[in-house]
Structure formats: structure tokens, C-alpha cells
N, C-alpha and C positions, 0 to 999 in steps of 0.2 A: 206407479205406472212404469218406472224405470227398472223394476225388478221382475218383469213378466218372464215367464218360462220361455227359453229359446225355442223349444219344440212348438209351443203354442204360436209364437210369432211366425215361425216358418209356415205353419199350417194356414194362418191368416193370410200371409202374403201369397201362398200357393192358391188359396181360394180366390183371392182378388184377381190374380193373373188368369186363372182358368175362366172366371166370370167375364173379364174384359176380353179375353181371347175368343170366347164363344160368341159374345156380342159382335166383335169385329168380324168373325167368320160369317155370321148371319148377315151383317151389313154388306160384306163382300159378295155373298151369293145373291142378295137382293139387288145389288148394283152391277149385274151382268158380269160377275166374277172379276171385279176390279182387282188388278194384280197388286196394287199398293196395299189394299186392305187384306188381301190374302197373305202377303208377306208379313204384315203387322200381326195378323192373327197367329201366324206361325211363330213369330217372336214371342208373343205373350204365352202361348201354349208350351213352347220349349222352356221358357223361364219358369212357368208353373211346375212343369215336370221336374226341372232341376231342383226346385225347392222341396218337392215331395221326396225325391231321392235323397236329398241331404238330411232328411229327418232320420234316416237309418244310419247316420254317421256313427252314433255311439254304440251300435250293436257290435258284439264281439266278432272280430274277424272281418267286419265290413268297412272299417274306417278308410283304408287306402282305396279300395274300389269306389267307395262313395265319393271321396275327394276327387278322384279322376273323372268319374262320370257326371256328377252333379255340376261341376264347374265347366266341363265341356258343353253341357246342355245350356248353361247360362251364357257362355261365350257365343254359342250358336244363336241364342236369342238376340244378343247384341248385333251379331252379323246380319240377322234378318231385319233388324231395324234399319241398318244401312241399306240392305237390298230393297226394302219398301220405299225408301226415299229416292233411291237410284232409279227404280222403275217409274216412280212418279214423274221424274224429269225426262223420261224417255230413254234411259240407259239400260244396260243389260247387267243383271246380277251375276258376276263371274263366279264360277264354282270355286276357283282357287281362293278368292278373297273370302268367300263364305266359310270355307273349311280351314283357313289359315290359323285363326285363333284357337279353335278346338284342337287342331293338329299340333300346334306349338305347345299347348298345355299338355297333351298326351305325351309328347316326346320328353318334355321337362320332367314329367312325373316318373319317367324311367330312371331318373337320377336320384339315388338314395338321399343325397344331401338336400335336394329340393323337397322331397316328401317329409324330411325330418324337420324342416323349418316352416312353421306356420307364418312367420313374418314374411319370409321370402315368397311364399305362395300368395299371400295377400298383396304383396307388392306387384308381382307379375300379373295377377288377375286384374288388379286395378289399372295397370298400364295398358294391358290388352283391351280392356273395356274403354279406356280413354281414346285409344286409337280408333276403335269402331265409332265412338260418338263423334269424334272430330270428322271422320270420313262421312258420317251421315249428315252432319251439319254443312259440310262442304258441298254436298250434292244440291241442297236447296238454297244455299247462300245466294246464287245469282237470281233466284226467283223472287227475292225480296223486292226488287224493283217493280215487278209486275203485280205482286199480290202481297204487299207488306202486312196487311191486316191479318192474314192467315199464316204467313211464313215466319214473321218475327216472333210471335209467341212460341212457336215450336222451336225456333232456334234458342230462345231463352230457356226453355225446358231442358233441351239437350245440354246447354252450357252449364246450368245449375247442377245437373247430374254429373257432368264431367268434372266440375269443380269439387263436388263431394268426393269423387274417387281420388282426385288430386290431394284432397285433405287427408284421405286415408293413407296415401303414399307418404306424405310428410309425417303423419303420425307414426307409421311403422318405422320410418327412418330414425325417429327420436325415442321410440319405446321398444328396446330390444326384447325379444321373446314374446311379444304380444301375439295372441291367437285370434283367429277369426271369430269363433263363437264366444270367446271370453273378452273380446275387445270391449273397452269400457263403454263405448257408445253403440253397442250392438242393437239395442232397441231403436235408437235413432236411425241406424242403418236400415232396419226393416221398414220403419215408418216412412223414411225418405224414399225407399224403393217402391212402396205402395203408392205414394203420391206421384212419383215419377211415372209409373205405369198408367195410372189413371189420367194424368195430365197429357202424357204422350198419346194415349188412345184418343182422347177428345181432340187433341191438336191435329192428329192425322185425319180424323173424321172431318173436322172443319176444313182442312186443306183439300181433301178430296171433294167435299161438297162445293167449295168455292171454285174448284176447277170444273166441276160438272156444270155449275151455273154459267161460267164463262163459255163453255162449249155449247150449252143450250142457246145462249145469247148470240154466239157466233153463228150457229146454225139458223137462228131466226132472222139474221141480218145478211145472210150470204146465200147465193145461188149454188146449189150442190154441184151442178154440172160444170160451170165455168169458174167456180170459186171466187167470183166477183161479188160485190155488194148487190143486194136485191132492191126491189122497189121500196120496201119499208125502210131500209137503210138510207136510200137516197133521200126520202122525205124527212127522216130524222136528222141525218147529218148534213144534208144539203141545206135545209132551212136554217140550221144553226150557222153554217158557214156563210150563207148569204146575209144573215142578220149581222154577223161580225163584219163582213165586208162593207155593208151599208154604214155601220158605225164608224169604220176606219176610212171610209171613202176610197175603197179599193175596187178594182175591176174584177169581174167574174165572167167567165165564159161557160156556156152550156152547149155541148155538142151532142146532138141526137143522131145516132148511127143506126141504119137499117140495112141488113144484108140483102142484096139484090138476088133475085132468082132462087130464094131459099125454099119456097114452096115447091118449086120444080125439083130441087135436089131431094127433098123429102119424098115427093111422089115417085121419082124415077129411081132413086138409089136407096130409099128406106130411111127410117128415123135414126138408125145408128149412124149412117153417113151424115145426116143433119146434125146430130150431136157432136160429131167430130169437127164439123165446120164451125159450130158455135164455140167449141173449146179452142179451136185454132184462132178464131177472131179474138177471143179473150186474151190469148197469149200475145197477139199483135198489140192489143191495147196496153197490156202491162209493159211491153217493150217500148212503146212510143209516147206514153204520157210521162209526166214528171212524178217524182216521189211526193206524195201528199195530195195529188189529184184524186178525186173520187170517181171510180169506174163502177158502173152498175148495169146489170141486165134487168130491164124492167118488164120483160115479157116477150115470149117468142124469140124473134130475131132482132129485137130492138135493144139497143144499148145507149147509155148516157154517160158522158164524161163531164164532170163539173170541175173546172180548173180556176184556181185563184190567181190574181195578178196577171190576167191574160186579156188583152184588148182584142179588138176585131182582127187586126192584121196578124197578130201572133196566133189567134184562134184559127184563122184560115190556114196558116202554115202548119199548125199541129194537125188539123183535119186532113190536109193533103198528104202529110207524112203517113198518117194512118191509112188513108186510101191507097197510096202507092205501096206501102208495106204489105197490105193484104193482097194487092195485085201480084206482088212478088212471090206469094205463097200459092198461086193458082195451081201449080203442078201438084200440090198436096191435096187438092179438093177433088171430089168425084164429079163435079160438073162446073159450069161457068160460075165464077166467084168474083164478086165486087161488092162495094158498099157505097151507099149514098148517105150524105151527112148534111144535116141542117144545124145552123149555129145561131144562138141568141146570146147577146152580151148584156150583162147587168148594168154596165155603165150607161147604156142607152135604153134598154128595154125594162129597166127597173130591177129591184132585188126580190121580187116575189117569185117563188119557185114555180107555182102553178102557171103564172103568166110567162115565165121564161120557157117552160116546157111547151106551152101553146105556141109561142113565137118560133121556137126551134122546130116544132112539128110542122108548122106552115112552111118553113124554109126547107125542111126535108121533103115535103110534098112537091115543092118547086123543083128540087133536085131529081125526084123521081120523074116529074113531068118533062124535065130536060133530057131524059134518056138514061138516067141512072149513072152510077160510077162517077159522081161529081159532088162538089161541095157548094152549098148556098148559104149566104148570110141573111139573117132575118131582115125582111123589108119593113119591119115595124120600128126600125131604129130612129126614125125621125118623126114619130107621131106627135101631135100637139100635146103640150103639157110636160114634155120631157126636155132636158137641157139640149140645146142645139149643138153646143160645143163639146168635144170629147178631149180627154187628156192626150198629150203628146205620146206617141208610141213609135219607137225606133226612129226618133228624130223628125217625124213628119208632123205637121200641125193639124189642127182640127179640120181645116178646110180640105186638106189633102186626104185625110181619113174619110171625110164625108163623101168625097168623090169616089173613093174606093168602094163605098157601100151604097152609092146612089141608085135610084130606080127601084124596081121591084125587088131586086136581089143583087148581091155581089157574089160572083162565082169564081171558083177555081175549077176550070174545066178538066174533066177526066176523059175516060175513054168512051163515054156514052155517045150514042149516035142518034138519039131522038131529037125531035124538034121542040124548041121552047114552046110552052103552052100545051103540049101534048098531054092528054089525061093519062096518069100513070095506071098501069094495070097491076094486078096482084104480083108482088115481088116475092 
């Protein structure tokens, strides 16, 4: 096994590289020209071409040109591995970095002493390869926190290949006059290279697939226009958050927001104007809620905010900040712009998401009936079977908080001019 002909080994590795490069290119074209896969296919095809060229090394008069060209191609392949992982994380593959290794090799080959020393060439090639491998690993190192299952195996593959090159550096330093093709472990070098290319190819494919799955899941759980969570995400994440709050005895508040006069904006100014208003309100929500609060667009002009550790008074404050913030953006809207908000609190209305939505919806109906541009707290806070006392909030006792929400609703009045009890018209 260890006495295989060098030419045969090079042909085998070239075949494997071309095969994996072709499969990677096919995967890239099927994946809407995924740039990561395109760069990886380029790396493999360049490597395969480099090994094909190196086969002509022993032909009379071809030795020096083959040494220059084959190693430039191999170093360019390593550079493309770096480029593939750089574009994966959203970076740009800089041309100077891509060409640096091959250019350095070409310039060194103009020095007769460099061409005369097989050991020196092996040393330089190994060091340049290590630089590209370290750079490639550095690109995806931060991604390990987000997707350790896909990133860590690829980092291990890069590290093993880099350590193998480092071993070659140490070997050259201790064995004067060693040549690349006559290196005692040349067969091991080829086999390691084949294993590296296959492992790297599968590692990158897994990495890209994991990213695609995350993107599909993100798209399935988010509204494209506003970039907020959608109805499905609200029910998946909201139910889990409410269950946890129930176990830990924590308050939760649900704010249901409905843009006033939205149908009129659509009718008079067109759907593009309506889309701009929806995106504007989404920006207001992101600016006014806390980190960790769940904001979702559940349909049309209706939005929901689910906030943890928020009792009735704090929920009223948050809702009024949202209302006033949107009013401050009125100049950017094509028509009259305001929002009505209904609030339900899990501490009083229970921790069932469907029930909270129903309570908040009734409170929203009351806000619309009161003339819009105002906030109403659910009147279901004191129904039989629920605890009468509420936890202290902002230093006020349960009785004071009950007074704040007594009657049909507790309101933070806005700019609405309608009469209480007025039936809301289409907003």
C-alpha cells in the first residue's frame, strides 16, 4: 500500500477532486447559485487541475513550469476555501487575498535558490496553506454559537488539515534535502488530502443546508413586510412563554394593536402607501418594546405584543408610549394615522393564549368604540374564578391596582373624539 506509484496517487486525488467539485457545482446550481457552494466547487476544481498538471512534473523540460503552475493552482484552491466560508458569513472575497498566495509563490519561484530547494518549497507551500486554513477557520469561528452542530465538525476538519501541514513543516526542518514526491510519507499525504477534500465537501454542504433550514424556518415564522413574527410564531412562542410564566408565577401582558383608518389609507392612497404605514408601525413597536418581548403581525393591520413581567399599570404605560410614538410619526404617513390598543394581563385573565387574545380583542373593541387612538384594559380582569388580588406593581397594592382597572375598562385616553359606547366603524 505504501509503495503506490506517485503518478497513480496523483491521478486518484485529481479524480476525487474533480468528482467532488462537479457534485458541489451541481449542488450550487440547484441551490439558486449559492455563492458558498460555487466557491467550494472552484476550490476543488482548481485543486484537481493542480494535481493533473503536477503529473507532467517528470517530463523533460517541464519540471520548473509544472512546479510553478501546479502549486499556484493548489494555493488558489486553498484561497477559494477561505472565500467560500467568508461569503457564507456574509463577507466579501477580496481579490487581493485570493491572489496573494499564488502571487507570492510565483515571485519566489523567480529566485533560483528557491527552485533548487525542494525542502524550502515544501516549507513555503505548507506555511501559505496553513495561513489560508487559519483564515478560513477564523471566518466561521463566531458561527459556532449559533450552529455548533454544523460549524464545529468543519472547524475540526480544517484544524486536522492544518496540523498535517504543520507536521510537514516540522519534518522538513529536521530532514534536510527531503523532496515533495520522495517524501517518506507521500502516500499518506495523498490519502490525507483525499480525506480532507471529501470531509470538507460534506462539511460545507451540511453547513449550507443548516443555514437554508434556518432561513426557511425564519421565513415561516416572520412577516415579510414588517420583519416581525407572524401569527404562527405568536402561537408557537407565545404559548411556550405563557406556560413558563404560569409555572414561575410571573405576570404577562398581551397588547393587541389595530391601526385606525387603515382601510381609508389603502383606498385613498393605494396599497403601497398602506405597506409603508405597516412597516412604519413595526419600526415603532421595535423601538418601544423591550428586548425579549414578542412582537407579531397577526393579519392585516393587527399587531400583538406579548411582554413578560409586565403587570396592568406597566402594560398601560407601554401601550401609551406606543400610541404616542406613532402619533409623532404622523407627518410620515399619507393620511390620518393612529392606533387603538387593547390589553389583557395573564395575572388576572389567565395564562391561556387564546383567552388572552379574546380578552385583548374585546378591550380593543372598546377602544375603537371610544373614538380610537386610545388604550383600554380588559374588563375581564375580575371575572369569577380568578384571583381577586394582584401582585404589587410600582409600589401600589392590589386594591389600588383594582381601582385602576375597575368597571368595564381602564383607559389611557388618547386623541379620540368619539363617545363611549359608540359602535366602531371599519378602521
